[in-house]
C-alpha positions in Angstrom: 0.0 0.0 0.0 1.1 3.5 -0.8 0.3 6.3 1.7 0.0 9.6 -0.2 -0.5 13.2 0.7 0.2 16.8 -0.3 -0.3 20.4 0.5 -2.3 22.8 -1.7 0.7 23.4 -4.1 1.1 19.6 -4.6 -2.7 18.8 -4.8 -3.0 18.6 -8.6 0.0 16.4 -9.0 -1.1 14.2 -6.1 -4.5 13.7 -7.9 -2.6 12.7 -11.1 -0.4 10.3 -9.1 -3.4 8.7 -7.6 -4.8 7.9 -11.1 -1.4 6.5 -12.0 -1.2 4.3 -9.0 -4.6 2.9 -9.8 -3.5 2.3 -13.4 -0.5 0.3 -12.3 -2.5 -1.7 -9.7 -1.1 -0.1 -6.6 -3.4 0.4 -3.7 -3.2 3.8 -1.9 -4.6 5.7 1.0 -4.9 9.5 0.6 -4.2 11.4 3.8 -5.1 14.8 2.2 -5.3 17.6 1.5 -8.4 17.4 -0.6 -8.3 20.8 -2.4 -6.2 23.6 -3.5 -7.1 25.7 -0.6 -4.1 27.0 1.2 -2.9 24.7 4.0 0.2 23.8 6.0 2.4 21.1 4.5 3.8 19.8 7.9 0.3 18.6 8.8 0.1 16.3 5.9 3.7 15.2 5.8 3.2 14.2 9.5 0.0 12.2 8.8 1.7 10.3 5.9 4.8 9.7 7.9 3.0 8.3 11.0 0.8 6.1 8.8 3.9 4.7 7.0 5.7 3.9 10.3 2.6 2.3 11.8 1.5 0.2 8.9 3.5 -2.8 7.6 4.5 -3.1 4.0 3.8 0.6 3.1 5.8 3.4 1.5 4.7 6.9 1.1 4.6 9.7 -1.4 4.2 13.3 -0.4 4.0 16.3 -2.8 4.4 20.0 -2.0 5.6 23.0 -4.1 9.3 22.2 -3.8 9.3 18.9 -2.1 11.7 20.3 0.5 9.3 21.2 3.2 7.5 17.8 3.2 10.9 16.0 3.3 12.0 18.0 6.3 8.7 17.5 8.1 8.5 13.8 7.4 12.0 13.1 8.5 11.1 14.3 12.0 9.0 11.2 12.5 11.1 8.3 13.9 11.7 5.6 11.5 11.1 7.7 8.4 13.7 8.1 5.7 12.1 10.5 3.3 13.9 11.5 0.1 13.3 14.4 -2.1 13.8 13.0 -5.7 14.0 15.0 -9.0 15.0 12.2 -11.3 15.0 8.4 -11.6 18.7 8.1 -10.5 18.0 9.7 -7.2 14.8 7.5 -6.8 16.9 4.4 -7.4 19.7 5.4 -5.0 17.4 6.5 -2.2 15.9 3.0 -2.2 19.0 1.0 -3.0 21.3 2.7 -0.5 19.1 4.5 2.0 16.0 2.2 2.2 13.9 5.3 1.8 10.3 4.7 2.8 8.8 8.1 1.6 9.3 9.7 -1.7 9.0 13.5 -1.7 8.2 15.4 -4.9 8.1 19.1 -5.8 5.2 19.9 -8.0 6.7 23.2 -9.2 9.9 21.5 -10.4 8.8 18.3 -12.1 6.1 17.4 -14.5 3.7 14.5 -14.3 5.7 12.3 -16.8 8.9 12.8 -14.7 6.9 12.0 -11.5 5.6 8.8 -13.0 9.1 7.7 -14.0 10.5 8.5 -10.5 7.6 6.7 -8.8 8.0 3.6 -11.0 11.7 3.3 -10.0 11.0 4.1 -6.3 8.4 1.4 -6.1 10.3 -1.2 -8.0 13.8 -0.8 -6.5 14.7 -3.0 -3.4 17.1 -2.0 -0.7 20.6 -3.5 -1.3 21.4 -4.2 2.3 25.0 -5.2 3.0 27.2 -2.3 3.9 24.2 0.0 3.7 22.5 -1.9 6.6 25.2 -0.6 8.8 24.4 2.9 7.8 20.8 2.5 8.3 21.4 1.2 11.8 23.6 4.3 12.4 20.7 6.5 11.4 18.4 4.6 13.8 21.1 5.1 16.6 21.0 8.8 15.9 17.2 8.8 16.2 17.5 7.0 19.5 20.1 9.3 21.0 18.4 12.7 20.1 
């Protein structure tokens, strides 16, 4: 399952992404927002992040204007590794090396076709493990000690 959310700036792209997820057979849960009315991105980033960490076998997608704000907010939730990706190479690496569990997108900086390509790679790439597992454990240790 994919947990998805956005602020007002990411709303239109989020709606297109939901259609795409349906087309490729991915189930999703939309945590809002549900319009282009101005709202605060941390609220929706937090909703998505908490749902991802509390639900097995999920990943998240969060969209705002730049993708920066939602990535910062989501990464405040223990257990989240949210990555802002602007191309497929970053999407591959965030999964392969960082085991990212939330993809952040900036609606003002990528078009829908690019978003679809990024999402496809994010959802299909597995975590490599190996030496990268040590680094993920170190990230978890930082979370525990702060």
